[in-house]
Every structure is written in structure tokens, then in C-alpha cells.
N, C-alpha and C positions, 0 to 999 in steps of 0.2 A: 113561594110561587115566583116564577119566572117573570122578568120584565120584557115584554114582547115589543117594546118600543126602544130597547137599548141598541139595537143593531148587532148584538152578539148572539150567536146561535144558541139556542135553549139548552142543548147538551153542554155546551162549555159553561154556561151560567150554573147549571146543576153541579158540573164537576168543580167549579171554582167554590162553590158553597160547601160541598162535601170535603174538599181539599182543606178549607180553612177550619172546619169542625175537627177534622183529624190532626191539624197542626195545633190547634188550641187544646187538644186532649179530650174534646166532647165524645169522640170515638177513639177509644185507647188501643194500643197494640194488641192483637189477637181478638179484639171484640167485633162482633159480627154487625154489619151495617143493617139498617132496616130493609124488610123484604122489598122486591120489586114493586109489589101492589102498594106498600105503604109509601115508597118514594114517588110513585105515580100520582097518589092522592096529595101528598105533601107538596109537590112542585107543580101540580096541575098539567102535566105533560103526558105524552104517550110512553108506552113501554119501550118502543125502539129509542127514543130520545134518553131514557134512563140507561139502556144497555150502552149506548153509545158514551155516555157519561162515565160509566163504569169501566167501559174498555180503555177510555183515555187515562182514567186513574191506575188501571192495570199496567198500561204501557209506561207510566211514570214510576211503577214500583211501588206505590202507595198501598194497593190493596191486591188480595188474591181471591180468586173464585174456586170454589170447591163444589165439584158437581154434586148436586142433590143436597147441599147443605147450606149454601149462600157465600155472600161476599164478606171477607174478613179484612180488617187493617192489618197490614203486614208488620209482623214483629220486626224490630231493629236488630237483626242477628248480626253480631259484630264478632268474628272470630280471629284471635291473634295465633297464628301458627309459628311457634317458636322452634327454631331449628338448634336444639341444644342437647336434651336427654330425651326427646319424644321417642327415639327408637333404641334407647338404651336396653341392655339385658335385663337391668334391675327393674326398669318401668315395664318390661314385657313380664317379668316374673309376678309383679303385682297386679297383672292383668290390666295395666294402665297404657295400653297401646296408644299410637298418635292421635286418633280421633278422640278417644275416651279422654286422654290427657287434655286435649283442647277443651272438651266439655267440662272437665272439673276446673279448668283454670277460668272459664267464662260463665259457668253457671247455667249453661243450657242443657236440655235434655236430649241425648244423642239417641238416634236409631239407625239401623242400616238394614237394607233389604239385599240379599246376595242371590245370584244365579251362577251356576256352574255349567261349564260347557267345554268341549274339547275341539281343537282345531289343529290345522298344519300351520307352522310358523311362515309368516310372510318374510320378505328380505329384511324388513325393518326389525321385526322380532328376532330373526335369526341372527342379525348382527350384534344386537344388544345382548343376546343370550349365549353368544358365542356356540351356536348350533348350525346345522345345515338347514337350508329352507326346506320346507316339508316336514319337518320333524314335528311330532305330535307335542302339543303343548296343552296345559291346564290352564283354562281361563277362569277367573273369579271376577265377575261383573257386579260391582256393587253401587248402590245408591244410598248416600248418606244425608240424613236430615238432622236439623237443629230446631228443636221445638216443632218439628213436623214440617219444617221448610227444607226444601232440597238445597243444599249448599255445596256439595262436592259429587262428583262422579269418578269412579276409580275403577280401573280394569287392570288385574294382575295377570302376568302369563308366566308359567313356570314350566321348565321341561317335564314331560310327564314322567320320565324315568325317576324324577325326584318325589312325585306326589302320588304314584300308584300305590293303592292300599293304605293310604293315610288319610287323616282327617281333613287334609288340605282339599280333597275332592268332595268334601261334605260342606253344606251351607254353614254349620256351626263348626269352627275348627278347634273349639275348645279354649280353656285358658291360655293367654299368651299369644293366641292366634297362630297364623300359618308359620311365622318365624320360629315359635316355640316347637311346633311340629317338625320344621326342618332341622333344627338342632337335636331334637330327639332321636332323628334318624342319621346323626353324626355328620350333618352338614352345617357346621359352626359357621356363623355369619362374622366375617372380619371386618367389613366396612360398607358404606353406602356412597353412592353417587346420585346427586341430583341435578337435573337440567331444567331451568325454569324459563318459560316463554309467555307470550300473551297473544291473543287473537280475538277474532269476532266468533261468537258461538254459531254453531250450526242451528238450523231450525228445530231440531228435536231437543238440543241442549237448552235452548231459549226457552221452549215450551215446558220442559221437565223442571227447570230451576226458576221459571216464572220471572225472567229476566227483563227489565225495563228496556225499551227500544235504546239501542246505542250503548248498552253496558257490554263491556268485553269479558272475555274469561281468562283466567291464569292457568297456564298449563305447567305442569310438574312431571317429568319422567325420572322416576327413582329406580335405580338398579342396586340390588343387594348382591354383594360378593362374599363367597366364602373365604375363609382364612388362606386358601391357596390362591386367591385372586380369581376364581371360577365364578361367572355369574350365575345366580340362583333363581332370581326374580325380576322382572321388568314390570313397573307399575305406571300405568298412565293415568294422571289425575287432572280433572277439569274442575276449577274452583271458580265459584262467582266473585267477580273482581270487586263488587260493591259489597261484600260481606267479609272478605279475608283481608288480614294484614300479615304479609310474611316477615317474619324477624328471624335473623341470624346472629349467633353469638358463638365466639371461639377464643380460646385463650391467646395471649399475646406472645407466648413463647413455646 
């Protein structure tokens, strides 16, 4: 029950108590909190008060709300993104592409939803892909989840001259992913370049990734080049900054 003489708003008292229970492990990661009705009865407050308390915990990144299911303690998804062999041909041949490799290293269950569309290249895409503005490109728009939690958004753009009549224009690109399909079409990959930045998320990004207020995102733009130096793909990635560590390794000689 809340202390109505404390001077602290009731919703903050409820949030503080739930926060303490989460921190103490009474509610473990992934576990569902009691229903709204049970919390109303437990704390002796109104439904709007409970909703304010839950919204405060959501803004702090402690819980997530799933429509029709309830409120759950947010699992501590910590992903180390090692830039070493994640894009190697050997890893792709073992069907251990970048995100799958991260999952194997950290022990989370990966899942990805994909949407395919076609558009005309804008000035930025044209510059990265070395094509004319207005050139038709294939867009692979992906939402990547770790144990059900959205941790990364990725949008790849490839000149459609490279993807037409290939599995790259399908949701499931098959073993080895889009890069394997490019190489099957004799567009052998020679190198990659990544450009890393950071910014505050857009409202849609913050909502989709359920980011706490004030949490930024990491941005990575990766360009894949053919052995002749021709750009093959531009991939814009948005990563939740509180869930990712970027690690880079390279030989000294």
C-alpha cells in the first residue's frame, strides 16, 4: 500500500517499489509483472496511477509492455559486435552471418523480420552506390530481435541490376544471405567499409526499440565493394546504444 502522508506522488511510490523488486530479483528478467488489476489491489490505488507507474518504469528501460499480453521485466540484452571475422566468406559459408554470429557469441535467440521494396536512389544512396540518382534499387528492410527484443534496424540498398531474378529480392535469401547470392552471380566481394556515428532516435525508432528516454542510437553505414572496387550494397544500421558494444580488432602488421 502507498503512504498517502509521505508527500511523494502515489505513482512514484508504486514505481519505486516495483523497481526495488526488479533490482532485487523478485521479478526476474523476462518475467511478467502482476496484472493491472492485481497491482491496483496490492497498492490500493487507481488504474491510472498504476499506468503512470508502469510508464515511468518503461521510460527507464526496466520493463516492456506487450499489447494483449502484459508488462514484462526487460531482459538485459548485451550484444558485443566484434568487427573481425563477422563478414568473412568462411562465416557466410557456415551460414553464420553477422547477426547470427553475435547471437552465437552471446547466447541469445535471434529473429529477423524482413520487408522488400523497390525505390529510386536518392542523392545519398546514389553517392554510396556510385549510380545515378533515380536508379532503381532493391531495399531489404529488416527488424532484428534478441530474445524477442528489438535491438537493431537495418536497411540495405542494392542496385536492382544486381538483384533482379535472384533470391535477394525474396524475404528468405537462403544460406549465406544476400552476399552469398551476389557471389553466386559472379559479384565477388572484395572489401567492406563502415562509417559509425551516433544520434538521438526518431520517435518511431524509440518506440520500436522501446528505448528509455534519453538513450541514443548508434548508426553504422556499411558499404560492400566488389573486387574491382564497385559498390554492391549500402546497409544503414541503427543499434540501441544501451544494448551494443562495438569491438574492432585488426592485425598489427
